[in-house]
ZAROZA-57530 format. One record per atom (N, C-alpha, C, O): z, y, x; residue in one letter. Coordinates in steps of 0.2 Angstrom, whole numbers, plus 5000, padded with zeros to 4 digits. Example, Ala and Ser with C-alpha at 12.3 -4.5 7.8 and 13.67 -1.06 7.14 Angstrom:
ZAROZA-57530
503949725066A
503949785062A
503949845066A
504249835071A
503549895064S
503649955068S
503950005064S
504050065067S
//
This chain:
ZAROZA-57530
484551044630M
484050944632M
484350924636M
484450864634M
484550934643V
484950924648V
485750864648V
485950824651V
485950904642S
486750924642S
486350834640S
486250794644S
486150844633K
486250754628K
485950704630K
485950644628K
485750734634L
485350674643L
485650644646L
485450594650L
486250684646T
486550654651T
487050574653T
487050524657T
487350584646P
487950544644P
487250464645P
487350434651P
486950444643K
486450414640K
486150384650K
486050334653K
486150444652L
485750404661L
486550384666L
486550374672L
487150394661F
487550384664F
487750334662F
488350324662F
487450294659S
487750244654S
486650184659S
486550144663S
486450204657W
485950184662W
486250134669W
486450074670W
486250224673L
486650174683L
487250164680L
487050114676L
487950164679I
488350094677I
488350024676I
488649974678I
487850034672L
488049954666L
487349944671L
487450004673L
486949934674P
486749874682P
487149884687P
487049844692P
487749954689T
487849954697T
488749894694T
489149864698T
488849894689L
489549824685L
488849804685L
488549834690L
488449764683L
488249684683L
487849644691L
487749594692L
487749714696L
487749674704L
488449664706L
488549614711L
489049714702I
489549704708I
489849644705I
490349614707I
489349604697F
489649554693F
489449504701F
489849474705F
488649504701L
488449454704L
488749434712L
488949384714L
488649504716Y
488949464721Y
489749444722Y
489849404726Y
490049464719S
491049424719S
490449374718S
490249374723S
490249354716L
490049274711L
489849244721L
490249214725L
489349264723S
489349244730S
489849244737S
489749234743S
490149264732L
490749274740L
490849174740L
490549144736L
491349154746P
491449094750P
492049094743P
492449134740P
491949034742L
492748974738L
493548994741L
494049014737L
493449004750Y
494148984752Y
494049064751Y
493449074750Y
494349124751T
494949164757T
495649144760T
496149124757T
495649164768P
496349154770P
497049174767P
497249224764P
497149134768T
498149164764T
498349254769T
498949274768T
498149264771S
498349334771S
497749314778S
497549264781S
497749404780T
497249444781T
497649474791T
497449474797T
498349494786K
498449544794K
499349504794K
499649474790K
499349514801P
500049484803P
500649504802P
500849564802P
501149434799K
501549484797K
502449424798K
502949404795K
502349424806I
502749404810I
503049434813I
502749454818I
503649454813P
503749524821P
504149454821P
504349414816P
504049434831I
504449404836I
505149474838I
504949534838I
505949474839S
506449504838S
506649514846S
506649464849S
506649554849P
506749564855P
507249484860P
507049464865P
507749454855S
507949434856S
507749354857S
507949304861S
507049364852C
506849274852C
506749234860C
506949274864C
506649204861N
506149154864N
505949094861N
506349054857N
505449084862L
505148994856L
505148994861L
504949054863L
505348944870V
504848924871V
505848894872V
505848834872V
506248904873K
506748894874K
507348854865K
507448894860K
507748774866G
508048774860G
507748704860G
507448684865G
507848654856K
507848584857K
507448574851K
507348604846K
507148494853W
506948434845W
507348414839W
507948424839W
507048394835A
507448354830A
507048364823A
506848414821A
507048304821I
506948244817I
506548294809I
506748324804I
506048294811D
506348334801D
505448274798D
504848294799D
505848214795P
505348194788P
505048224783P
504848184779P
504848264782N
504348294782N
503548314786N
502948324785N
503948314791R
503248364793R
502648324794R
502648274798R
502348334792K
501648314795K
500948324796K
500548364793K
500748294801P
500248344809P
499548364799P
499448344793P
499248424805I
498748474802I
498448454799I
498548444793I
497948414804Y
497248364802Y
497448284806Y
497948274809Y
496648224806D
496448174804D
496248134813D
496348154819D
496048104812E
495948084816E
495148094815E
494648084819E
494948124807S
494048134808S
494048184811S
493448194811S
494448234813C
494248294815C
493548304823C
493748294829C
492948304822P
492348284824P
492648324831P
492248314836P
493148344831F
493248394836F
493748364844F
493648384850F
494048314841H
494448274847H
493848244851H
493248234850H
494248234856R
494048174861R
494248124859R
494648124855R
494048074861N
494047984862N
494947964862N
495447954858N
494947954870A
495647954872A
496247994868A
496948004867A
496048014867W
496748074865W
496648094858W
496848144856W
496448054852N
496348044845N
496847954845N
496647894844N
497347974846C
497947914848C
497947884839C
497847824838C
498047934834L
497847894825L
497247844829L
497347784830L
496547884830R
495947804831R
496247754831R
496147714827R
496747754837N
496647704844N
497147674843N
497347634847N
497447674836Q
498047664835Q
498847644838Q
499147584839Q
499047724840R
499747704844R
500047704843R
500347744840R
500347644845E
501247634841E
501547714838E
501247774838E
502147704834N
502447734833N
502447834828N
502847864826N
501347844829M
501547934828M
501447944823M
500847964821M
502047914818G
502047964814G
502747964814G
502948004810G
503447934818R
503947994821R
503948034828R
504348084829R
503347994834I
502848094836I
502948134831I
503348184831I
502548124825N
502348174822N
502748204821N
502648264822N
503248174819S
504048194814S
504348264818S
504648304814S
504348274825W
504748314830W
504548384824W
504048404823W
504948404823K
505248474826K
505748554831K
506248564832K
504748594834W
505248614838W
505648674835W
505348714831W
506248684837I
507048724835I
507048764842I
507348744847I
506648854841P
506948874846P
507548894844P
507748904838P
507948914852D
508548974850D
508449024847D
507849054848D
509049044841K
508949134840K
508649154837K
508649214837K
508049124832C
507349144831C
506949054829C
507049004832C
506549074823D
506049024820D
505549034825D
505449084828D
504948954826L
504648964825L
503948954817L
503948904813L
503548984817H
503248944811H
502748904813H
502648904819H
502448884810R
501848824810R
501548914807R
501748974804R
500948874809I
500048914814I
500048924801I
500548904797I
499648944799D
499548944795D
498548984795D
498349044794D
498248924797P
497448904797P
497348974797P
497249014801P
497248974787G
496849014785G
497149114790G
496749154793G
497549124789G
498049184789G
497749194798G
497649234802G
497649144799F
497849164809F
497249184811F
497249224815F
496449154807L
495749154805L
495949234804L
495949274809L
495949234800G
495949274794G
496149364800G
495749414802G
496849344800S
496849394808S
496449394813S
496549434818S
495949334812M
495449384823M
494849364820M
494349344823M
494849384814R
494049394810R
493549444816R
493749504818R
492949434818N
492649444821N
492749434829N
492349454834N
493249404829K
493749394837K
493649344841K
493649294838K
493649334848N
493649244850N
494149234855N
494449284857N
494149174855I
494649144857I
494549094868I
494249044870I
494649114870G
494349084875G
495049034880G
495649034880G
494648984885F
495548934889F
495148934893F
494548944892F
495148924901V
494848944907V
495348904909V
495948914908V
495248854913G
495948784919G
495348734919G
494748744919G
495948664918D
495948594920D
495848574910D
495748604904D
496048494913S
495748454904S
496448464899S
496548434894S
496848514901L
497548494899L
497548554896L
497948564891L
497148614899N
496948704894N
496548644889N
496548654883N
496248584891E
495348574887E
495648514882E
495348484878E
496548504883N
497248454878N
497148524873N
496848524868N
497348574876F
497648614872F
496848644867F
496748614862F
496648664868L
496248684866L
495948624858L
495748644853L
495948574859V
495548534855V
495948524848V
495548534843V
496548524847S
497148564847S
496948584837S
496848564832S
497048644845F
496948734840F
496248714836F
496048744831F
495848664838L
495048654835L
495248624830L
495448674827L
495348584829C
495748534827C
496148564819C
496148534814C
496348624822I
497048624816I
496648694812I
496648704806I
496248724815L
495848834813L
495148764808L
494948774802L
495048724812R
494348674805R
494648684799R
494348714795R
495348654797V
495748634791V
495348704785V
495048704780V
495748754790A
495448824783A
494548844785A
494548904784A
493848824786D
493248824788D
493048764790D
492848754796D
493148714784T
492548634790T
492148644788T
491748594786T
491848754789G
491148734791G
490848764798G
490348784800G
491448734801A
491748764808A
490948714813A
490748654811A
490648734819N
490148694822N
490348684828N
490648734831N
490248624832K
490048674838K
489948704844K
489348704845K
490348744848W
489848774850W
489848804860W
490248834863W
489248774863K
489448764871K
488948844873K
488248844872K
489248894875R
488648954875R
489148994883R
489748974882R
489049024887K
489149074891K
489249044896K
489249074901K
489448954898G
489348934902G
489948924899G
490448954901G
490048884894A
490748844891A
490548764890A
490048754887A
491248714893W
491348674894W
491248644882W
491048604878W
491548674883R
491448644875R
491848714870R
492248744873R
491748724862G
491948754861G
491948764853G
491648714852G
492048794847A
491848764838A
491548864837A
491848894841A
491248884834Y
491248924828Y
491448884822Y
491448834820Y
491948974821F
492348964816F
491549014808F
491349064806F
491548984808P
490649044804P
490949104797P
490449134796P
491349114794K
491849084787K
492149194790K
492149254788K
492449164794F
492949214801F
492349254805F
492349314807F
492049214807N
491449244813N
491749254821N
491749304825N
492249174822V
492849194825V
492349134830V
491849114828V
492749134839T
492349084843T
493149054844T
493749074843T
493048984847V
493548984855V
493148904858V
492848854856V
493348944864G
492548904868G
493348894873G
493948914873G
492948854878Y
493448804885Y
493048804891Y
492448794890Y
493248834896H
493048844901H
493448794906H
493948814908H
493048704908R
493048704912R
493048754923R
492548774926R
493848744926A
493848784930A
494348744932A
494848754929A
494348714935V
494948634941V
495248704944V
495848714941V
495148734948L
495148754953L
495248804953L
495548834958L
494948854947L
494748924946L
494248944952L
493648954952L
494548934957T
493848934963T
493648924960T
493748894955T
492948944965K
492148924966K
492348874974K
492448894979K
492248814971Y
492248724978Y
491648694977Y
491448674971Y
491348684984E
490748624981E
490848594987E
491148624992E
490548514988W
490648464990W
490048464996W
489448474996W
490548455004Q
490448465009Q
490248375012Q
490548335016Q
489648375010P
489648315018P
489848285026P
489448305030P
490148265028K
490448255032K
489948275041K
489448235042K
490048315046Q
489448355050Q
489448305053Q
489848255051Q
489148295062L
489348285067L
489748275070L
489948225072L
489848355073D
490448355076D
491248365075D
491648395078D
491048325066D
491648265064D
491948235065D
492448215062D
491448195072S
491648115074S
492148095076S
492348045075S
492348135078N
493248125082N
493748135077N
494348115079N
493448165068Q
494248155066Q
494048085059Q
493648085054Q
494648035063D
494447945058D
494547955050D
495047985047D
494147935048G
494347915037G
493947995035G
493848015029G
493748045040L
493648085036L
492748085034L
492248095038L
492748075029K
491948085023K
491748165021K
491248175018K
492048215023G
491748285021G
492548295016G
493048265014G
492048375015R
492648415015R
492448435009R
491948425007R
492948455004Y
492748514997Y
492848585000Y
493348595004Y
492348624999R
492448725002R
492548734996R
492148734992R
493248764996V
493648854990V
493548904994V
493648915000V
493148934989D
493148974991D
493549054988D
493449074982D
494049074992V
494749084986V
494449114983V
494549104978V
493849174983D
494049244982D
493349244974D
493249284969D
493049214975T
492549174972T
492649134965T
492749064966T
492749174959P
492749144954P
492249044952P
491749034956P
492449014948A
491948984948A
491648984943A
491948984938A
491148984944D
490249014940D
490448974932D
489948994928D
490948934929D
490948924924D
490948994919D
490549004914D
491749074923W
491849084919W
492049124923W
492549144924W
491649134926A
491449204932A
491249274930A
491249324933A
490949254919H
490649354920H
490549344910H
490149354905H
491349304910I
491449294900I
492049344899I
492349344894I
492249394904G
492849424902G
492449484895G
492849524892G
492049474894A
491649554889A
491549524883A
491349554878A
491849464883F
491849364878F
492149364872F
491949344866F
492849394877Y
493649364875Y
493849384872Y
493449364868Y
494249414868N
494949424865N
495749424868N
496249464869N
495649354869V
496349304870V
495749274875V
495149284874V
496449234884L
496249214886L
496749194888L
497249224890L
496649104888V
497049054892V
496849024896V
496348984895V
497349024905F
497049024908F
497748964912F
498348954910F
497448934917N
497948864918N
497648834922N
497148804919N
497648824930T
497448774934T
498148784940T
498448834943T
498248704941G
498948644946G
498848604942G
499048614936G
498548564942H
498648484940H
498348454944H
498648394945H
497548484949W
497348454951W
497248474956W
496648474958W
497948514962W
498348574966W
498648474971W
499048484976W
498648424971G
498748354975G
498448324979G
497848334980G
498848294982F
498648214985F
498148184983F
497548194985F
498448144980D
498048104976D
497248114975D
496748084977D
497248204970K
496148244970K
496048244974K
495448224974K
496148244980F
496048274987F
496348284992F
496648334995F
496448174996P
496648125000P
496448165006P
496048215005P
496648175011K
496548195017K
495948175021K
495748205026K
495348085018E
494748045020E
494348135013E
493948165017E
494448175008T
493948225007T
494548305007T
494448335001T
494848325009P
495248365010P
494948465005P
494348485004P
495348495003L
494948565001L
495048575011L
495348535015L
494348655013V
494548705016V
494748765013V
495048745007V
494748825013F
494748885012F
494548915016F
494648925022F
493748975009Y
493449025014Y
493849085009Y
494049095004Y
493649115014K
493849215011K
493349235017K
493349225023K
492949295010A
492549325013A
491849295017A
491449325021A
491749215013G
491249175016G
491449145025G
491049115029G
492249155025Q
492049125030Q
492849085033Q
493349125033Q
492749015036P
493649005034P
494249035037P
494349065042P
494749035032I
495149035034I
495449025040I
495648965039I
495649045047Q
496049035052Q
496849055052Q
496949115054Q
497548975051P
497248935054P
497148915047P
497048945042P
496948835048P
496748835040P
497348825034P
497948835036P
497248795029L
497648805024L
498148745025L
498048725031L
498648715023E
499048655021E
498748685012E
498748745011E
498648635007L
498548624999L
498848664998L
498448714996L
499648694997F
500148744993F
499948784994F
499748824991F
500148795002D
499748875004D
498948895001D
498748944999D
498748845002G
498248885000G
498148884990G
497948924986G
498248844989L
498348874980L
498948954979L
499048994974L
499248944983N
499549014985N
498949094982N
498949134978N
498549064990V
498249144991V
497449114983V
497149164982V
497349064980V
496849064977V
497249104970V
497149164968V
497749054968L
498249104963L
498249184961L
498349224956L
498349174970E
498349284972E
497849314970E
497849354965E
497249304974N
496549304972N
496349334964N
496249384961N
496449264964M
496049234959M
496749324949M
496649364944M
497349264953I
497249344945I
497349414949I
497749454945I
497149434955A
496849514957A
496149524950A
495949574946A
495849444954Y
495049454951Y
495049454945Y
494649494944Y
495349424938I
495649434929I
495749514931I
495349554929I
496449534935E
496449614933E
496049674933E
495849724930E
495749644940K
495149704942K
494749714936K
494749764932K
494149634937E
493949634934E
493549624922E
493049644919E
494049584920L
494449604914L
494549634911L
495049674911L
494049634904P
494649724903P
495349714901P
495649664901P
495449804900E
496049774902E
496449774894E
497049784893E
495949774891K
496149754878K
496349714880K
496949704878K
496049644883T
495949594884T
496649584885T
497049614889T
497049494877L
497549484878L
497549434883L
497149394882L
497949424889K
498049364895K
498549314895K
499049344892K
498649244896F
499249204892F
498849164903F
498249164906F
499649154903W
499249104908W
499649004908W
500148974910W
499349004907R
500148934903R
500248894908R
499948844909R
501048904911L
501348854915L
501148774913L
501148754908L
501148734919Q
501248684918Q
501348644913Q
501748664909Q
501048574912S
501148534908S
501548484910S
501148434909S
502048464911P
502348424917P
501848354912P
501448364907P
502048294917R
501848234916R
502448184913R
502848214909R
502548124916H
502748084912H
502848024914H
503147974911H
502648014922F
502447944925F
503047894923F
503247904917F
503547844925H
504147794925H
504147724930H
504047664927H
504247714935G
503947674940G
503347684945G
503147654949G
503147734943G
502447744950G
501847814949G
501647854944G
501747814953E
500847874951E
500447834945E
500447764945E
500047864941W
499447834938W
499547774941W
499647724938W
499447774948N
498647744951N
499447654955N
499447614960N
499647674950Q
500547624957Q
500847584950Q
501447554950Q
500347604943N
500547544936N
501447584934N
501947554933N
501347674935G
501747744930G
501547694924G
501147654923G
502147724918S
502147674914S
502447744908S
502747794910S
502247734901C
502547774898C
502847754890C
502947804886C
502847724889T
502647674882T
503447664881T
503747614884T
503647724878V
504247754876V
504547784870V
504347844870V
504747784866D
505047784859D
505447864856D
505547904852D
505747854862E
506047934859E
505747964864E
505447934869E
505948034863P
506148104868P
506648074873P
507048024873P
506348134881L
507048124885L
507848144880L
507948174875L
508148134884D
508948204882D
508748244887D
508248244891D
509448294886E
509148354891E
509448314898E
509048314904E
509948294897L
510348274901L
509748234908L
509948244914L
509248194906Q
508848184908Q
508248214910Q
507748184913Q
508148274908L
507848304913L
507548334916L
506948354917L
508348344921D
508448344931D
508148324934D
507748344939D
508348244931L
508048194934L
507548144934L
507448084937L
507148184930W
506148184930W
505848214934W
505448194937W
506448314933F
505648334932F
506048394940F
505748444942F
506648374943D
506948414946D
506748414953D
506848354956D
506448464959P
506248454966P
506748374971P
506648314974P
507248424967R
507948394973R
507548314974R
507348284979R
507648294966Y
507648254965Y
506848174969Y
506848104969Y
506448214971N
505848194974N
505748144970N
505848084973N
505648144962G
505448124959G
504348114958G
503948154961G
504248084954V
503448064953V
503148144952V
502848184955V
503548134943N
503248204940N
503848264942N
504348274938N
503948304948K
504048334954K
504048414951K
504348464949K
503248384953E
502748464956E
502648504951E
502548564953E
502748494943A
502648544937A
503148614939A
502948674940A
503948584941R
504248644940R
504148694946R
504148754946R
503948644954R
503548694958R
503148724959R
503048754964R
502548714955L
502148764954L
502248834951L
502048884952L
502648814946N
502848854939N
503148914946N
503048974947N
503248894947H
504448924950H
503448974955H
503249024953H
503148934962L
502548984963L
502149054958L
502149114958L
501848994953I
501449054950I
501749094944I
501349124941I
502149094943E
502549164939E
502749184946E
503049234944E
502849194952E
502949264959E
502249264959E
501949274965E
501849254955V
501049304958V
501349294954V
501849284956V
501249304946L
501149354941L
501849384940L
502249364936L
502049424943K
502449514941K
502249544946K
501949554952K
502449574940G
501749654938G
501249654934G
501149704931G
500749594934T
500249614931T
500249594926T
500749564923T
499549624924N
499649634917N
499549574912N
499449594907N
499449474914I
499449454912I
500549394910I
501149384912I
500049374904R
501249354900R
501049294902R
500449274902R
501649264905S
501749194905S
501949164900S
502349184896S
501449074902L
501649054894L
501849004894L
501448954896L
502348984894D
502948954896D
503348884893D
503948884891D
502848854893L
502648764888L
503048684892L
503248634889L
503248724898T
503548664899T
504148624901T
504248574905T
504548684898H
505248634896H
505448614888H
505848574885H
504948634886L
504948604876L
504348534876L
504348494872L
503948544881S
503448464884S
504048424888S
503748374890S
504448414890E
504748414896E
505148344891E
505248284893E
505348394884F
505848324883F
505248244880F
505548184879F
504548264880R
504248204878R
503848144880R
503348104882R
504348144880A
504448094888A
503748014881A
503447964884A
503648034875D
503547994871D
502948004866D
502847974861D
502548034870A
502048084867A
501148094868A
500748134865A
501348034873H
500648034880H
500247954875H
500547914872H
499747964875P
499247944876P
499447854879P
499247804876P
499747844884A
499947794887A
499247754888A
498747764890A
499547684885I
499147644883I
498347634877I
497847604876I
498747714873W
498047684868W
497747714867W
497847754863W
496947714874L
496647744877L
495947754874L
495547794877L
495747694868G
495147704864G
494647644869G
494247604867G
494647654872K
494347594877K
494547524883K
494947524887K
494147454880K
494947424882K
494847434888K
495347474890K
494547414892D
494747384901D
494947484903D
494547514907D
495347514901A
495147604903A
496047584905A
495847574911A
496547564905V
497247544908V
496947514915V
497047554920V
496547454915A
496347424921A
495947474926A
495947474932A
495647494922V
495347554929V
495647644932V
495647684937V
496047624925W
496147724927W
497047714925W
497547754924W
497147674926G
498347654926G
498147704918G
497647734915G
498947704916Q
499247744907Q
498947824910Q
498847844916Q
498647854902D
498847954902D
499447924901D
499647884897D
500047964906C
500447984903C
500648064907C
501148084909C
499848094905M
499948174907M
499448204902M
499448274903M
499148194899H
498948194892H
499248194886H
499848204885H
498848194883W
499648224874W
499348194870W
498848224867W
499448144867C
499248124858C
499248154855C
499748164852C
498348204850L
498148244846L
498148194841L
498048134843L
498448214833P
498948274833P
499648254838P
499848204839P
499848314839G
500348284842G
500848344844G
500848384840G
501148354849V
501548394856V
500948454857V
501048514854V
500448454860P
500048514858P
500048554853P
500148614854P
499948504846D
499848564838D
500248634840D
499948684840D
501248614843T
501848654842T
501648684849T
502048734849T
501348684855W
500848734858W
500648794853W
500848854855W
500348774848V
499748794847V
500248844841V
499948894839V
500648834840D
501048864834D
501448944838D
501648994835D
501548934845I
502148944850I
501549024851I
501649084851I
500848994851L
500249024856L
500149084850L
500249144851L
499849044841A
499649084837A
500249154836A
500049214837A
500949124835Q
501049174835Q
501649214839Q
502049254837Q
501549204845L
501449274851L
500849304849L
500949364850L
500149294847I
499449314846I
499649364840I
499649424842I
499849354836T
499849384830T
500449424828T
500549454823T
501049434834H
501649484835H
501049524841H
501249574843H
500749504843Y
500549554848Y
499949614842Y
499849674841Y
499849544839I
499049644834I
499449654831I
499349704829I
500249624826L
500449654823L
500749744825L
500749784820L
500949774834E
501249774839E
500749814841E
501049864844E
499849844842T
499449854843T
498949894836T
498749944834T
499049844833G
498749874826G
498149854828G
497649854825G
//
């Protein structure tokens, strides 16, 4: 009797199961990433950041002015910056290897259930906005995200990926201290900024366990235009003023040493960590507040670069290479990878917002913006490089 009933029993079990599988398949999202595993090896001889720019008339931006993650002053399409078509037709060609344009869906697929964080100043935010707008192409349901101390970011629900930015312009904790009574003999002093060199800023001090990839930077605020003699930085360690007092550049060195030591000690070893080197400025004829300008139509050629950026020539834009040398010295022997995007960006004097800032009186108040980058623009190439390095790491480590 049992053997006669068994085929009927199987048919009653199989048919409902097949029906359930069919119905479940209909509920899956229509979009699937083009690839879910990294497939881009990088040869040992490959150096993605050494190369040249070349015109590619078929190259188009991945996103446009409608991206909801734009910051208005960098949205050069919406602000009708001249020459945007040509700005975005330049392609970076590395020496001895290929730079692949990011596949947003494939990349998010490889990062499924993982998170990426940027920590630093507005140049890392510039980087982040490019990244968010590119990735949104693969997940238009991405939501604005602002938690765990983040300044801004996005959550990509199809892939359960978060990309966030934590604003920390000096990386360390710093706070304003008004002028004290015993400062009366210091002419012009309005107060000080206390910098605790061994204490990370609250915005990122407790984020380590959340992110699988982190990109740090600092340097663009370390200048006398931000902290003049009337409002200087004063450096503390273990709660006490450092004696003798440190000059600005020496203070940066001590901050770098302490913050990098903190990152190595407190953040998980498995977290992939990058330190983005300086993004070069392109002020010509003066500083940002001295009628400096960058309304140029073409990238610089290689022979011009040293004249603009070599500290020996004492030009307006000299600090990037000087700070890079300091940062790279401190990074030696650590598990933090140097992300040197400086050289490829030095060429691109044509790609800043300049006078197209989206507000009528912005240039009169702030001067031209020859520091941040138009979006879409040069940071999209930064994204291509970062994505390829992350993908290669995933391929190496499984």
